[in-house]
N, C-alpha and C positions, 0 to 999 in steps of 0.2 A: 250309300245307305247301308249296303252290306258290310262295308268297313266299320261303320259306326256300330252296327249290331254286334259285330264280333268283338270290338274293343270295350264296350260298355260293361259287361259283367266283370271283366278283369279289373277295371278301374275301381268298380264298386267293392270288389273283394280286397283290393289294396287299401282303400279308405277304411273299410271295416277293420282290417288288421291293425292299422294305425290307431283307430279310435279305441279298440279293445286294449291295446298296449298302454295308451294314455290313461284309460280308466283303471287299468290294473295297477299302474304305478302310483296313481294319485288317490283314488278312493277304493281301490280293490280291497286293501287290508281292513280299513275301518268298516266298509260296507259288509264284508264277510263276517267280521266280528259282530256287527249289529244284527245281521240276519241270524247268526247263531244265537244271539241273545233273544231274538224274537221267537225262534224255534224252541228255545229253552223255556221261556216264560209263557208263550202262547197267549198274549194279551187279547182282549176283546177287539181292540183296534190296532192291529199290527202296524199299520202305516204310521199312525200317530206315535206309537211306542218307538218305532224305528227312527222317526224324526227327532223325538226327544233324546233318544240314545245318541244319535249323531251330534246333536247340539252339545250334549254333555261331554262327549268325546272331544269335540272341538275345543271346549273350554279347558278340559284337562290337558290337551295337547299344548295349548297356548301357555298354561301355567308351567308345564314341564319345560317348554322352550325358554320362558323367562327365567326359570330356576337354573336351567343349564347355562344361560347367558350370564346370570349373576355369579354362578359358581366359576365360570370361565374368567369373568372379570376379577373375581376375588383371587383366583389363582394367579392371574396375570399381575394384579397389584402386589400380591405376596412375593411373586418372583421378582418384580421390579424393586420392591423394598429390600429383598434379600440381596439383589445385585447392588443396590445403592449402599446397603450396609457393608457389603463385602468391599465395594470400592472405597468407602470411607475408612474401613479398617486397613485396607491396603495403603491408602493415603497416609493414615496415622502411622502405620508401620513404616512406611517410607520416610515420613518425617522423623519418626523415632530413630530409624536406622541412620538417617542423614545426621541427626543430632549426635547419635552415638559415634558416627564416623568423625564428626567434628571434635568430640571429646577425645577420641583416639589420637587426634593430632597432638593433644597435650601429652598423652601417655608416650607418644613416640619421640618426644624431645630428647636430643642427644646431649644438650648442654643446658646449664641453668638459665643462661640468657635466652636460648631458644624456648625454654619452658615458659618463662614470663612473657615473651613475645607471642608465643602461640596461644597462651591463656588469654591475653588481651585481645588478640585477633578473633578468637572463637567467641568470646563474650560480646564483642562489638557486633559480630555478624548474627548471632542467634538470640539476642535480647534487645530490648528497647533502649538500652543504655547508650547515651551519647559520649560519656566519659568513663574510662576504665583505667584504674591504676592499682599498683601493688606496693605495699609498704612492709617494712621489717620492724619487728618488735625489739628494740635495743635501748641501751642507756643513752640519755640525752648528752649533747656535747658539754664538756666541762665549762664551769663558770669560774672566773677569777676575781679576786678582790682588788682593791686599789693598789696593793703592793705587788700584784702579779702572782699571788699564791692561789692555787686551785681550791675552790670551796667544796668541801666534801658533801656528797648527797646522802641524806639520811633516809633510810627506808621507813615507810610508815609502819607502825606496829601491826602485826597480823592479828585479825580477829580470832579470839580463842573459840574453838568449837564447843558446843554444849557438852556438858559432862554426861557420859553414858553410864547407866547403872551398872554396878559391878556384877559380873556373872559369878554364880557359885561354881567353884571348881568341880569339874566332873571327874570322879575317880576313874583311873585307867582300868579298863577291863583286862582281866587276865587272859592271855592268849592260850587257846586250848593246846594241849600236848599233841604231838604228831599222831595222827590216826584216831584221836579222840573226837567224838561227835558231841556238839553242843546242842542241847535241847532249846528250841526257841521259847520265849515267853508267850503265854496264852492269855487271852482275855476271858471274860466270864462265860462266853459261849464256847470256849475251847478253840478259838481260832488264833493262829500265831500273830503276835503283834509285830508289825514291821518296824525295823529300826529307823529312827529319823536320820535323814541325810546330814552329813557333816556340813556345818556352815563355814564357808570360806569368805572371810572379809575381803572386800575389794581393795586393791592397792590405792592408797590415797593419791589424788592428783597433785602434781607439783604446784608450788605456790606461784601465783601470778604477781609479778612486781607491780607495785603501785606508783613507782617513779619512772618506769620506762616510757619512752615515747614511741610513736610509729613514724618511721622515716620513709618517704616515698623513694623507691628505687627503680620503678618502671612505670610507664604510662603510654597511652595511645599518642599518636603523632601530634594532635592538637593540644595535648595536655602535658607535653614533655617539660614545659616550664615548671611543673610541680616537682620534678625529680630533685631530691635533696631537701625538700621542705619537711618540717616536723609537725606531727599532730600530737600535742600534749593532752594528757588525760583530762585536765580541768576544762579545756576549751572544746573538747570533742567527746562529750559523754555518750552520745548515741553510738559512736564508733566503738568506744571501749566497752559498751554493753555487749557487743558481739565478742570482744576479746574475753571478757570475764565469764561469759557462758560457753566459751569455746564453740560458738555456733554462728548463727546468722541473725542480723537485725535488718528487717525490711520495712521501710517507711514509704508508703505510696504517695503521701502528700507531706512534704516537710513542714508545712504550716500547721499541721495537726499535732506536732510533737510538743511536749512540755518544755524541753530544751530546744529552742529554735536552731535550725541549721543555717549557718551563714557561709557564703562562699566569698572568701576574701573580704570579710566584714560586711558583706552585702546580703540581705535576705532576698533569695531568688526562688521562684516557684519550681516545682519539680519533685522527683522521687529520689530516694537514696537507699542504698543497701550496702552492708558490710558483712563479710564472712571471714572469720578467723581461720587460719590454717595452722595445723600443729604437726609435730614430728612424731616418730614412732613412740617416744617416751611421754607423749602428751604435753610437751613444752610448747608454748606459743612461739611460732616462727614469724608470723606476720599476719597481714590482713589483705583481702581483696575487696576493692571498692567499686561500686557502680553508682552512677548518678545521671539524672536527666535535668540537672539544674539549669534553668534558663531556657529549656526547650518545652515543647508541647507534649512530648511523649511521657508515659507513666510506666513504672515498673509494676508488674502484676505477679500473681502466684506462679505462673509458668516461668517467668524470669527468675524468680526466687528458686524454683526447683532446678532450673538449668544451672544457676550459680552454684547451688549445693553440689550437683553432680560434677561440675567443673572443678570445684575445690577438692572433691573426693579424688578425682583423677590427679590433681596437683599433689595431694598427699601421697598417692601411690608412687608417683615418679620422683618426688622430692628426695626421699631418703635414698633412693637408688643413685641419683645424681650426686647428692652430697657425699655419699660413701665413695663414689668414684673420684670426686674432687679431693677428698681426704687422702685416698690412696695415692693419687697422682702427686699431691703436694708433699706427701711423705717421701715419695721417691725423689722428687725434685730437691727436697731439703737434704736427703742423704747424698745426692749427686753433688750439690754445692759444697757440703761439708767435706766430702771425700776429696773433691778437687782442691779446696782450700788447704786441706792437710797435706796433700801430695806436692803442692808447689811452694811449701815453706822452705826458706834457704837452709842449707846444711851449715855445719860449723865451718867447713872449708870455704863456703861462699860468703861468709860474713866478713865485713871490712875490718881491717886492723890498721893501727896507726903506721906501722912500718911497711904497709903494702906500697909497692911501687906502681907507677903508671901501668906497666905491662901486666902486673898481677891483677890490678883492678880491671883492666880491659879483659883479661882472661875470665875473671869471675862474671863479668857482664855477659860475655859470650856464652858461657855455660848456662847462665840464667835464660838467655834468649833461645838457645837451641834445645833446652830440655823443658824448663818450667813454662816459659812463654809458649812454646810449641804445644804443650799439653793443654794450656788454656785455649789456644786458637782451635785445637781439635775439638774441645768441648763446645766452643761456640759454633763451629761448623756442624756438629752433630745435633745440637739442641736449640739453636737459635737461628731464625730467619727473619726476613723483613715483616712477614705477617704476624709472627709471634711478638716481635718488638712493637709493631703498630698496635696490636691488641693490648699490650701493656701500657703504652703511653696514651692510648685513646680508649680507656676502659668503657665498656657498655654494661656494667653491673652484672657481668657473667656470673660471678661468684660473690656478689657484694662489692662494695667499693674497695679499691686498693688501700692498704694502710697509708697513713699520712706520710710516713718516712720513706715510702717507695720512691718519691721524687728525689730524695737525697742521693740514692745510688745512681739513678738515671742521670740526674743533674751533674754529678761528679764526672761521669764518663763524657757527657756532652762538653763540659768545661775543658777537659783534657784534649778532646778530639777537635772541637770546633773553636776553642779559644784562640785568638790571635793577638799580636802585639797591639793592634789598633782596637780590637774588641775582645778583651780577655774573658767576658761573660762572668765576671766575679760578683757582680752586684745587680743582676737582672732578676733574681728570685728563682733561679732554677731549683733550688732545694725546697721550695715552698709549694710547688704545684706542678702536676704533670701537664697541665695545659700550657704553662710557660715552657716546659721542656719541649712540647710539640712545636712551639714557635721557633726554636733554635736548633732542633735536631736535623732539619732538612729532610731529604729523601732517606727513608729507612735503609734501603739497600746500600746507598752510597755511604751512609754513616757506618754501617757494619763493615764495609770494605776498608774505610779509613781506620776503624777501630783495630782490625786485624793487621793492618799494615803500619801501625804506629811505630815510629822510630824513637826508642828510648834514649839514643845517643844524640839526637838532634837538639838544637837550641830550643829551650822550652820557655813558655810564657809564665813568668813567675806568679802573677796574680791568679792565673787559671789553676796552677798547681796548689797555691795556697787555698783557693776556694774549694778545690776537690778534697783537700785534707779536712777543711772545716765542715764540709757537707757530711762526710762519712764519719768523722769524729771517732767516737768510741763505739760505734755500732758494730755488732758482731755479724759473722756470716750466717748465724742461725736467724737473727732478726731479718737479715736481708732475704734469706730463703723463705721465711714466713711471709714476706711481702710478695713473693713470686719467684719464678725461675729466672726471669730477666734481671731483677735486682740482685739476686744471689750471684749469678755469673758475672755481672758487671762489677760487683764489689771485689770479687777475686781478681778480675782483670785490673781494676784501679789500684789495688794494693800492690800488685806485682809491678805495674808501670811506675808507681811512685818509688818503690824500692830500687828498681834498676836505674831510673832516671837520677835518683840521688847519688848512686854509685858513679854514674857518668859525670855528674857535676863535680863530685869529689876528684875524679880522675882529671878533669880539666883544670881544677885548681892546682893539683900537683904538677901539671904540665907547665903552668905559667909562674908558679912560685907564690909566696905570700903577698898580700896586698900592702901597698905603701900608704900608710894613713895620711901622709901629707899630700899625696896626689891620687885620691880615690878615682878620679876620672880616667886615669891612665890604666886602671886595672881591667884587663880584657875580659875577665869573667862577667863583669857587669853587662858587657855586650853579648857574651855567649849565653848568659843566663837571661838575657832580655829583661833586665831590671826595670822596675817601674819607670816609665817615661817621666812621670811627674817628679820623682826623686832626682832623676838624672838632669832634668831641665832645671830643677831648683839649684842643684850644685853648679851647673853652668851659669845660671842667672846670678847666683851669689858671687861667683868669681868675676863675671863681667861687671857687675855693679861695684865690686870692690876696686877693680882696675879703673872704672870710670870715676869713682869717688877720689881715688888717688890722683888721677889726672886733674880733676876739678880742684882739689885741694892745692895741688902744686901751682896751678894757674892762679888761684886766688892769692896764694902767698906771694907769687911773683908780682901780681898787680899791686898788692899792698906795699911791697918793697919799692916798687917804682914810684908809687904815689908819695911815699915818705921821702924818697930821694929828691923828687921834684920840689916838694915842700921845703926841704932843707936848703936846696939851691936858691929858691925864691927868698927865703928868710936871710940868707947870707948876702944876697944882692941888695936887699932892702936895708940891711944893717950898714953896708958899705955906703950906700947913698945917704943915709942919715948922718953918718960920721962926717961925711964930706960937707954936709950942709951946716954943721956947727951944732950950737945948742938946740936949735929947733930940730936939727937933724937927730939929736939924741932922743928927744921926745918921740919923734917919728919912728926912730929905731925901736924904742920901747913898745910903741903901739904895734909895729910890724912883728916884733918878737912875740907880743901877746897874741 
C-alpha cells in the first residue's frame, strides 16, 4: 500500500502533462484566440459567444483547408500539364530532329545515284507513300515516218504575256558636285519627302517546254519496272500542273480530280503527289512522285510538307553534284582527247608501198612499245573492273548513258571476245549495253585480255569488220561525252585496228600476191581467219565442179556404150535378114528402123 501511495501522484502528474500537451497542440491556439475574443468583446453570455466563435473558426478552417487542397490540386495539375506539354514538345522536337536528320541523308549524297536512292528511301520511310519515283524533264524519243526519216517536233506557240502600260521616262537626276549638299524636297508641313525606292523588275522565269515529257529514271524496289517509262503532258495533266507551277500538286483522293488518274490505264483508289524540282537558274529538272494507288493509306498535309522539305534538300545538293559531274566529265574528255592526240602515228610510222617486211615489223614494234604502252598506262591509271561494270550496268547515276555508248564498248568486246566460231559480229553489241553485258564476261578478265591483246596474232575478220562498223565515223569527243570508259576504249580500238592492219599487210608481203586461179591456196586466208562461210563455199563449189565432171564423164561413157551395143545388135540383125532372103530384107528394114 505504501508503494501505491508513493507511485500515484507521479503517474497523475505524467498523465496531466500528456493531456496538457495534447490540448495545447490541438485546441490551444483556437481556444486562446477565442478567449481573447471573449475578453475583447465581453459578451453577456461568454460561454455561448465562445462556442459560436469556435464553430465559426472550425468552418473557416475547413474552408481554408479545402482551398489549400484545391490550390495544391491546381498546382499539381498545372505542373502535370506543363510536364506533358514539355514531353510533347520534346517528342515533336525529337520527331522534327529525326526527320531533319533523315533529310540530311539527302544532303549528304556524294553521287547523283545516291541522291535519288536516298531521296526515295527517305520519302518511303517518313510518309505514307507506297510508291516513290523520280522523273527527268526532257525531250521525248524521236518518231520516224514510213521512210525512216525523223519527224520534227514543233513547239507549241508560247502565250504572249499581257501588254504592260508604258511608263513615262523619268529624267535622270543631276548628280551633285563633290562637297555640294542637296536640299531634300519638303511637303506642305515642311517635312522632307522620302525618295521612293527604285523598282527592280524580277528576272523572267525560263520558258517551260510544252512538248517535253517526264521520263522515270529511279524508283523504289517494287516500282523499278517503271524506269524508262514516259509521262506525256496530255495524258498526265495533274503531274504537269506541278511542273507548270514549279511547285507541288497534292491529291488526297484521286477520284476527286477533274482529270482522273489512271495507273496503267486502270482507275485505282489512293492519293497522289508530284513536286517539280528545279536548278539554280529555275529550269525544270524533273519531278518527284508519291502515290498510294491501290493501298489503304492516304497522303496528308504532313506528307506534303515533308515532300516539299525533301525536294528543297534535293535542290540544294543537285547543283553541287551536277557541277562536280561536269567538272569530272570535262577532265575525262580532256584526258581522252589528249591521249588520242598523243597516240596518232607519225609520218615515219605510216605505211608506204615500198616498205619491206622488216620495215613494217619495225613500225609495228615502235607502235606497240610507245603508243600502245601509253594507252595501257592510261587504262591502268583510270580504268578498273568497278568503273567498267558501272559503265555497262548503268544505274542512272548521271542520267542514262548516250545511245552510242554501246558502240564503243561493243567494238572492244568484238575485238577481245570474238572468235572464229563466234565472231560476235551480229549479236547487237552496238545497240545495247545490256547485250554488251551478256558477252563481256568477268570485267577484270576482260580488262586483262584487253591489255594483253596481240595485234600480230591471227585475227577474226568478222569481228574486226564489226568493230570498224560500230565506231564508224564517231569521234573521240563523242566517245568522251559518253563517258570515260567509251573514250578510252575508242582510243584503244583505233590503235588496235591500225596496228593489226599493218600486221596483216606484213603477212601479205611475206607470202606474196594471191593467185586468182587458186584462192584456196593463199595462206593469208587462213592467217586472216577469213569467213568460214566464204571458205566453205569455195571448197564446196570446187568439190561440186569435180563431182559434176565425174558424173558427166560417166554419163558420156554410158551413152557411148549404149550406142555401141545398139549398133552391134543392128548389124547382127541385118546379117540375119540378108541371109533369110527377101523376107530377110523386110526384117532387116524393120530391125534398122
